[in-house]
Structure formats: C-alpha cells, structure tokens
C-alpha positions, 0 to 999 in steps of 0.5 A, spaced: 500 500 500 502 506 498 504 512 503 499 516 500 493 511 501 495 510 508 495 517 509 488 518 506 486 512 510 488 514 517 485 521 515 479 518 514 479 514 521 481 521 524 475 525 521 470 520 523 471 522 530 469 529 528 463 528 524 456 528 527 454 521 526 447 523 525 448 529 521 452 526 516 449 519 515 454 515 519 451 508 522 451 507 529 451 501 533 444 499 535 442 498 542 440 491 541 447 489 539 450 491 546 450 484 548 454 482 542 459 487 544 459 486 551 466 482 551 469 487 547 467 492 552 470 488 558 477 489 554 476 496 554 475 496 546 469 500 544 465 497 538 463 504 536 470 505 534 471 499 530 464 501 527 466 508 525 473 505 523 470 500 518 465 505 515 471 510 514 475 505 511 470 502 506 468 509 504 475 511 503 477 505 499 470 505 495 472 512 493 479 510 491 476 504 487 471 509 483 472 511 476 467 517 476 471 524 476 465 528 477 465 532 484 458 530 486 460 523 487 463 526 494 456 526 496 456 519 496 462 519 501 461 524 507 467 522 510 471 523 504 467 530 502 469 532 509 477 531 508 476 534 501 473 540 504 478 541 509 484 540 505 482 543 498 479 549 501 483 555 498 484 561 503 482 568 501 488 573 499 488 579 504 491 586 505 497 583 509 499 579 503 498 584 498 502 589 503 508 583 503 508 583 495 509 590 495 514 590 500 518 585 495 518 589 489 521 594 493 527 589 496 528 586 489 531 592 485 536 592 479 542 593 483 539 587 488 537 582 482 542 577 485 539 576 492 539 568 494 532 566 496 534 566 504 537 573 504 531 575 500 526 572 505 530 575 511 530 582 508 522 581 507 521 579 514 525 584 517 522 590 512 515 588 514 516 587 521 519 594 522 513 597 518 508 593 522 511 596 528 512 603 526 504 603 524 500 607 529 496 603 534 488 603 533 
C-alpha cells in the first residue's frame, strides 16, 4: 500500500471522530447489539470505534476504487467530502499579503537582482516587521 493511501486512510479514521454521526449519515451501533459487544467492552475496546473505523475505511477505499471524476460523487462519501473540504479549501488573499508583495518589489531592485532566496526572505521579514511596528496603534 502506498504512503499516500495510508495517509488518506488514517485521515479518514481521524475525521470520523469529528463528524456528527447523525448529521452526516454515519451508522451507529444499535442498542440491541450491546450484548454482542459486551466482551469487547470488558477489554476496554469500544465497538463504536471499530464501527466508525470500518465505515471510514470502506468509504475511503470505495472512493479510491471509483472511476467517476465528477465532484458530486463526494456526496456519496461524507467522510471523504469532509477531508476534501478541509484540505482543498483555498484561503482568501488579504491586505497583509498584498502589503508583503509590495514590500518585495521594493527589496528586489536592479542593483539587488542577485539576492539568494534566504537573504531575500530575511530582508522581507525584517522590512515588514519594522513597518508593522512603526504603524500607529488603533
């Protein structure tokens, strides 16, 4: 099994803890089955943990085996959809990022066109730190 697949499966297992089982359509253990799982409870094993891990693995492996390429397939796999939204959501650009880019254009000049990446990064951080500390407090 590849490293990426193992990471994906482990993330699916972790995300089942954060998902609400009722709102996302995950199955829970019925009260009638409590007698069956009493042996597991005596060994400090939770049956719900096994069930949620199994559901997460089934959903993840089914998604990976699916041949569909459309995004609406994620509605069939709520755990995979949760992970997709967690890691594929873009962060909006804001004013601090724009200020950082404008500071970068002030550092890279025709005379300073051979700065290494490390030096440029240090100069940019120093300049932005000084600019932020000299602004009046609101």
